N, C-alpha and C positions, 0 to 999 in steps of 0.2 A: 687306049684311053686318050688318043690324040684329040678326039672331038669333045672330050669332057672338059668343061671350063670350071669345074668345081675346085680344081687344083688340089685334089686329095683331101678335101675337107669332108669328114664323114657326115652323111645325111644331107649334104647340099645337093640341090637339083641343078642340073645344067641349064644354062640360059638358052632360050629358043631363039632361033634366027628371026622370028616374026616380031620381036620387040614387046613380048607380053609383060616383061618386068616394068617397062615404062608405063604401060596402060594401067597396071595395078597401082603404080605410084600416083598417077593422075587421079584415079578413082579414090584412093585414100585421101588425097589432098581435098577433093570435093567433099568427102564426108567430114573431114576436119573443119572445112569452111562452113558447112551447114551447122555443125555442133557449135562452132564459135558464134555464128549468127544467132542461134537459139539462146545461148548463154548471154550474149550481149542484149538481145531483146528482153529477156527476163530482167536483167540488171537495169535497163532503161525504164522498164515498167515499174520496177521497185523505186527508182529515183523519182519518177512522176508521182507515185503514191506518197512518198515522203514529202514532196513539195506541197501536195494538196493537204496533207495532214498538218504540215507546218503553217500553212496559210490559215487553216481553221484555228489552230492554237493561238496564232497572232491575233485573230479576230476576237476570240474568247478573252484573251488577255487585255485587249483594248477596251472591251465593254466592262470588264471587271475593274480596270483602272478608272474608267469614267464613273462607275458606281462608287468607288472609294472617294473620288473627288467630290461627288455629290453629297455623300454622307458627311464628309468633313466640312463642306460648304455650309450646310445647315447647322452643324455643331458650332462653327465659328460665328454664325449669325446669332445663335443662342448665347454664346459667350459674350458677344457685344451688347446683349440686352438681357442680363441675368435676372433683373426684376420681373420680366415678363416671360421667363423661360417656360413656365407651365402652360402658357397660352399656345406654345408651339405644338402641343399635343392635340389641338382641336381638329386637325385634319385639313383637307383641301377646302379653302374658302370659296373656290370656284370663280375667282376674278381674274383679271388680266395682270400681267407683270408690268409694273411701272418702275423703272430703274431710278427715277427721280424721287420716289417716295420711300421713306424709311418707316416701316411699321411691321408688326408681326404678321398681319394678314398679307402684306405685300411680299415679305420674305417667303411666306409659305406659297403664295401664288407663283413667285419666280422659281422656287424650288420644284414645285410640282410640274411647272411648265418645262423646266430643264430635264426632269425625269422623263416626261413624255417625248421630248425632242431627242434625248440621248440614248435611253435604254429601250430596246425592243419590247413592246408591251409591258413597260415598266410600271411598278407600283412602289409607293413609299409610305412609311408610317413612322410616327414618333410616339413613344410611350414613356411614362414617368413612373418611377418607383422610388419614393423618397427623394434624395438628391441626385439619383442616377437617372439618366435619360438613355433610352435605347432607340437607335435609328435602324430601321429595317428596310432594305431595298430588295426587290425581286424583279426578275425579268425573264423573258423567254430566250433560251439559247438560240442563236441564229442557225446553228448547225445541228442537224439531228444525227444521233449516233445510235449504234446498236441495231437491233432487228425491227424496232417499231418506227413508224413514221411520225410518232408524236414528238413534238419539241420538248426539250428538257427545261424545267424551270430552275433557274439559278437564284440564289439568295445570298445576301450579305447582311451581317448584323454588327453594329458598333455600339458599345455601351460606354458612356462617359459620365463622370460626376461633375456638376457645375457648382 
């Protein structure tokens, strides 16, 4: 047993003089490296998808915040002119916004113009039920989700009593 390098360990194979043990170690290291590269690639792809999803949610939140500001803008204009609050339900007068003019028609012109400028394919309406006024804003979501290529319509409704 002079040539046996297993030193009496049962089941151990003697090392060969050609260095096969080192070749196996290098091969095992290569497999480990490939597995690590695959895991790292999947992790980076996941992070990229999270970044894209986060950007989409930030965009959605920004548009929703703008819709909230627009709803409260027209409500504040109605509060400043409570005697003519019912006239705000007339719809879009179709004129231009003139910031120097204070009237219901101009308030509505400015509001509808702001909706068109701020919300993607935005629409707005004001309805009255007794002393309660309901402001409804709707817009197309900039990002499509799910399996259909159809954009999703978002809506927001605020009801206030004047």
